[in-house]
C-alpha positions, 0 to 999 in steps of 0.5 A: 545072455539076456533077450528082450522081446518088445512085441507088446508095446505095453509090456516088455519081457526079458528072458535069460538063456539058461542052457543051449543044446550041444547042436545049438538047436534048442535053448532053455530060457526063463523070464527074469521078472515074473514071480512064478516064472518057469523054464521054457524051451525055444528053437535057437533059429526062432530066437535068431530070426526074432533078433534079425527082424528087431522083434527081440534085442540082446541086452548087454547090461544085466540088472542083477549082475551086481558084484559085491565083495565078501567084506561088504556083505553082512553076516545076516545076508551071508547066512540067508544066502548060504542057507538057500544055496545049501538047499538048491545046490544039489538041484542046480548042478550042471549034471542035472541039466537039461532034466531039471528044466522038465517040470516033472523031473524038477518036481522030484528034485524039489521034493527030495530037497524039501524033505531033506532040509525040512522046508516047503516045496514053495520055498525050494521053488522060490530059491531055484527060480531066483537062482535062475533068474538072476544069473546062476551064481551063488550071490543071486540068492542074496536078499534084496536089502541093497536094492531097496530104495530109500523112500523120499519123505512125502511133501506135506507143505511143512518145512522138514528137518530140525527147526531153526533156532532163530526162525522168527528172524531168519525164517523157516527156510525151504524144502529141497524139491525136484526143481531144487535138486535140478538146480543143485546138479547144474550148479555143481557141474558148472561151478564145482566139477571144473578145472578152476578148483572152486570150493563147495562154498564158492560154488554155492555162492555162484549158484545163488548169484545165477539162480536165486536172484530177483532182478538187477541193479545198476551201480556205477554202470555195472549190472549187479544181481539182487539176491533173494533173501536167505529164508527163501532159498536153500541153505548151504547145509542143504546144498552140502548134504545133497553134494555128499549124497550124490558125490561122484569121486571119480568125476570130481577128480577127473574134472577138477584135477584131470585124468592124469591125476586120477590114473596116477594117484587115485585109481584102484590098484588091483594085482601087481605087475608080475602077474602079467609076466609068466616068465622071463621075457616081458621087458619094460623100457623107459628113459630118464634124464639123470640128475647130474651134470657131466663134462666132455671127455675131450675137454673137461672144461666143457659142461655137456649137461645131463645124460639120458639113461635108458633101462630095460627091465625084465618084469618077471625077475626085476633083472635089468637087461639093457642099458644106454647112457648118452645124449640121444633122446629120449628118442628112438635112437636112445631106445635103439641102443638100449634094446641092442644092449639087451642082446649084447654079451654083457661080459664084453660090454662091461669089458669095454668099460674096464669092468671084469665080470663073469657070465653068471653075474649078468647072464642076459643076452636075449631078445624079449617076447613082449616090450612095454614102452612109452607112446613116444619111442615105440609108436608108429612106423619105427616099431614095425620092424620089431613086430614084423622081423623080430616078432616082438609084441609091442605094448604102449602105455597110455598118456601120462601113465608112468605108473603103468611101468612101475617097475622101471620107474622104481629103478630110476628112483632108486638110482637117483636117490641112492647113487646120483644125488648122495654120491656124484658131484654135479648132482642137481640140488633142488634146494639151491638158492640165490647166492649158493654155488651153482651145482652145475660147475661141480660136474667132473664125470664124463659119459664113460665114467657115468656108464661105469657107475651105472654098470656097478649099480646094476650089478649090485641091484641084480644081487639085491633082495626085493622087499615087495616081490610076491613069490609064487607057490613054486618059488617058495617050495623051491626055496628061491630067494626074491633076488633078481639074478636068482629069479631070472635063473629060476624062470629060465629053468622053469618058465622057459620059452619066451626068450630068444638068442639072436645075433646082435647085428641082426637086432641092430639091423631091425632097430635101425630105420628102414627106407626105400633106396633106388638101384641106378646106373650111378649107384644105390641112391638114398636121400636124393643125393647119396650114392652107395655101392657094395661088393655084391652089387659090383659082382652081379653088375647091378648098375649096368643092369639099371642102365639098360633095364631101368632102376628099381627099389630095394629096402635098406636100413640105415643109422641116421647118426652115420651115413657112411654105410647102409644095409640092404635087408634080406630074408625079411631082416634076417640077413643083410648086405653092407654098402659103402659111400662111393668115391667122390662123396667125401663131403657126406662122410661121417655126417648125420642125417640132420647134417645132410638135411641141413646141407640139402636145405642150404642148397635149396635156399641158395638155388631159390636165391639165384632163381631170379638172377638166372631167370633174368639172364635167360630173359636177356638172352631171349631178348638178344636173340629176338633182336638179331632175328628181327635184324636178319629178317629186315635185311633179308626182306630188303634184298629179296626182289622175288626174281628167283623162284623157290626151285632156283633158290634151293638149287643154288645151295651148294654153290652159295655154300662154296662162296660163303666158305671161301669168304669165311676162310679169308677172315678165319685164316691165321695170321701172325704178327699183323704189323703192316708189311713194307712194299706191296705184295702180289695177289695170285689168283687160283682156280677155285673150280680146279681149272675145270670150269669154263672161263665165263663161269669163273669170271661170274664166280669171282664177280659174285665173291667180290660183290659179297666181300663188298657187302660184307665190308659195308655191313661191318663198317655200318656196325662200327659206325 
């Protein structure tokens, strides 16, 4: 570590920590720039205090940390370095620390080295000081040839460089000074290091237009710059020389072609993909759209387009561990099927496609430890269950970085180039032109047959020789051939520990999307309108509890392609309870999430369209009610004379109710065959008070009824008119 002390504003001291005691109380440091610097002891606590009060800071960039490849170091430099290292190697050993930092003890070491190698004490001290000051590594002893700066030629007023052939005509030209260099840099950034793609010559011309113009002229209403003569401005050769002298290739590709181009085709390639994988269990997953057109299995006249192919590949052995061929994606649904296939019994999987294999031909039914994918499928909440429940480490490559998954990309290329294009009818023909037969009409394969072909291709790949596989020393000693199936078996035997055997159902459970459902009195509610039940829910009377105690949430997994079932997750995704759509929801059976969302949107739209109509109907009702209330208020106001008190009005409720009931009975009573009867009928009165009221009260009661009948008749006649 380097620490810079800034107590003296005129001088900054930078010290390197050479050694710290085991109890972290004392440290040894050395000034990295002083010519006669020697190690000094300091308390660690004092150093920390100085950093805390900002009188010292930690320097992150080491001025002497220059990593040089051995091929770049000249033989002379190596000779000087090796000679110096041979002299101080015995002194610099860690076994001599911290004694070597003591001046007296160091003098003894230096004297021995001086006598042994026949050099002066001063030379030994110089080598040892440089070794400590520059980071305690062997290359710290390299000579400073590379650090020497080329001195710029001094300005004398005369034109530097080769004299011009026709200087009498074109002039001598100008020298490139600091101001000219500044203009060159601005012009390159503005006109060359851009995505427009200007040539260097165009950038020079635009620079002259922008920076070397002497006023403007107006020609046809257009303002045009007047260029300074070539003899008074830098030449294109000077501009070009400066460009190549300070050229930044990384910046040039980034700015002109973009980061994608640099990362894919120009970045340094160090190491290989297998180095990251210690053994089987580091999978890559990716999708491609196969270059072949398929037909429907139900009607072979229907062209269904190009299928999506997902592959999972083990990085260590190059064995293909999972496959999905379908129309899903590239998306989470497609990736979900491919990942589920990695834990499937491949013997049964191949059997479902009419292919008989043995366990030894494709012995993969394991969950991986690490999964490398694109940013799309395994980014965000969908991948959380992989991490939390299945304990898979998920890694996503950078944008536009297909090269980060070079192994699986190569497998796609091999399948397309060696199987699809040369062998399959309906393959995409990039060279087809106008008038040629449309290759899409040649398609004859369906999804089932395409999957069969890819299974056979995978079985052949797993037995193929890998030309570019770098075998480890143990593989070579065990005489293991670079064949995927053999590398896989060797890795299982010698590098076991990363793979796990997990139930296919549990993997599928944790690959499906997760959502919160509500247990209600009507069932387990999901997506607002779907209700489910299960044997366990009925057995434990969960819906009765929800009606009494209120609803609560549970976490469920579901397949968005089929909402017939959902699965209550238990034990953090290690088990589940299957739930079924309740009776009466036939409209939602065998429907996907997209179909449900469409139906819900249609319902919302229909409701929205009917809002105005419903509101108008309600407003009409309110208007009718208000009209009747106003009429009633007016009639009541006209008949109230104020003779009766409030108490009298309240006392007469029972009597009034009986009178009203008797009148209503006459109008409400059933009468069949209402034709006018011949003759007159005799009306027989009856005692409405059960013959218990006095005769005067009965007469009064009958008079009131007659009066009410009369008023009722008048009101009805008035409405009729």
